[in-house]
N, C-alpha and C positions, 0 to 999 in steps of 0.2 A: 433847520439842522436835521430833523428826522428824515426828510426827503433825501438830503445829501448822504446821510448814514446808510439809508436803504439802498441808494444807488451804488454806493461804495461796496456794500455787501454783495450786491449783484455782480459787479465787475470782478470782484476778488474770488467769488465762490460759485457763480452760476454754472460755469462750464465744468468746474471741479466736480459738482454733483449733478451734472447734466444727465447722467445715466440712472437717476432715481426719479420716480414719479410720486405725486402726492394726492391724497384725497382731502377735500376741504370739509372740516368738521364745523359746520355752521350752527347758529342758534335759531330758535323759532319753533322748535318742536318737531320739525320734519325728520324723516329717517335718513340722515346723511350717511349712515352706515349701510344703507340698502345695497343689494347685489354684492355681497362680500367676496365672491369668487371671481367677479367680473374683471377687475383690473389685473389681478395676478395672472389670470388666463390670457388676457390680451398681451401682457408683458412676455409671457412664455411664447406666444405665437409670434410676436415681433422678433424676439431673439432668434427664433428658429427660421422664420420665413424672410425677414428683411435684414437680418444679421445685425440687429442692435445688440447692445450689451447693457441692458437695463437690469438693475437690481430686482430680484424676483419678488421682493416684498415691498409694496408701496408704503409710504408713511402717512400718518394723519397729521394735518396741520390746521391751526385755527386762523381765521381771516385777519386777526389783529397782530399776528406774529411776524417778526422780521424774517423768520425762517422760510416764509414762502418765497423769498427772493433767491433761495438756493435751488429751486426746482423749476424746470422749464415748463412743466405741465401740471395743472391743478384740475382734478376731476370732481364734479358735483353731480349728485343724483338724489333721488328721493321721490316721495309721493305726497308731501305735505308742505307746511309752511317753512319759509326760509326768511331769516332776518339778518340784516347787516346794520351795525351802528354807523354813525357818520365817520368815525375813525376807521372802522373796518372797510367801509366803502372807499375811503381815500387810500388806504393801504393796498387794496386790490387794484385800484386804478393806477397807482404808481408802479405796482408790480407788472401790469400789462404794458404800460407805456415804456417800461424799462426793458422789455424783451420777453416777458412771461406770457403764458397762454392759458386761458381757462376754457374748459369744455364742460358744458352742462347738458346732461342727457335726461330728458323728461321721462319719468316713469309713470306718466298719466296721473298728474296731481300737483306738480310743482309749477305749472305754467303761469298761473295768475301771480304767484309770489315772486318768481324769478324776474318776470317782466317789471314788476313794481320795484324790486330791489336794484335792478339794473339801472333804473333811472337815478338812483343815488350815486352809482359809480360813474355813469356817463350821462348827466342830465341833458346834454345837448346832442346826444347821438341816438339814432333809432336803429333797431335791428333791421337788417336787410337780407332778403333771401338770396342765397348763393346760387349763381347760375350753374348749369350742368357742366360748363366748360371750366369751372374753377379748378385750380391745381389740386385741391383736396380730393377731388373725384377722379383724378387722372395721374396719380403718381405711381405707387407700387402696383396698384391694381386699378383697372378701368371700371368706372361706373357711369356709362353713357347716359343713364336716366337720372343720375343724381343719387341722393340718399336712399338706401334700400329700406323696405318695410320688413321688420322682423316679426312683430306681433300685431295682429289685427284686433282693434278694440271697437272703433266706431265708424270705420269706413273712410276716415280722412286720409289724405295722402301725406306721406312723410315729407318734412321740410327741414332744411338746414339753414339756419339764420346766423348772421355774424355781425360783429362790430369791426369795422376796418378803419385803421388810422395810418396815414402815410403809406397807403397801398399794402399794408400788412394786416392780415386777419389775426386778431389777437383775442377774440372771444367767439366761441362757437356754441350754438344752441341747437341740438338735435331734437326735433319735435315730431310726435306722432310716429315714432319708429320703434321704440324700446330697444335701441341699439345695444345697450349694455346688458340687457337680459340675454341677448344672443351671445355675449361673452361668457356668461356664467357656465358652471359645470353642466354637462349634458343632462344630468339627472334632475336638475332643478326645474326646468320647464319642458323637458322631453322634446326639444326642438329637433327636427330632422337635421342630419349632418350638413346638408347643403345650406340650410338657413343659418346655422352656427358659423359655417365657413364664410358666408356672405357678410355676417356681422363682424367677424374677426378681420376680414380683409378691409372693410371700411375703417375699422379701428386702426389697423396698421397704416392706412393712408393718412389718418389724422396724426399719428405719432411721427410718421416720416415728414409730414409737413412741418410739425413743430420743431423737429431737429434740424431742418434745412432752411428755416426762415426766421 
């Protein structure tokens, strides 16, 4: 019955609220609230450059809430532990299988935990690296080399991983890039304008993919 109710909520209200984005407020002690200016800045950029009409202020939602079914995009970031209960994992799985999209951006510290928790959501699925010809790199803006590197920490190359079901990317994990740091206010990290622009363009590609698939 809960699954039916969730799916009904999605059908009735998903596109009604399709112009709002959400941040996932998870448990575990990690800083889910990290990069507070990132998503608002990305929204402003998308509204200006790819002509979306997204509400300027993203909302915070918890993984156990039926409210997640009213948002097309859930954003997760942080530097530490993240934990989902079995019910939360099931709710997130139903959300994605019903048309929702989750984007996790590793701020150098969440990797071990998100990989562990992802196995609760999709126990029979493995992350796969997205090829450079994937549509997410070739929509509003072209990234012929794939995911850009925004901040250098340990010399590893940036990678975009995903979970794909029925030919639809429904979970995106951006790793070793610090993508959302590049979305933040310019004064936060003092990134050069061209680096921030690169990060925002990649973010716009993600949002465009979410709205069109």
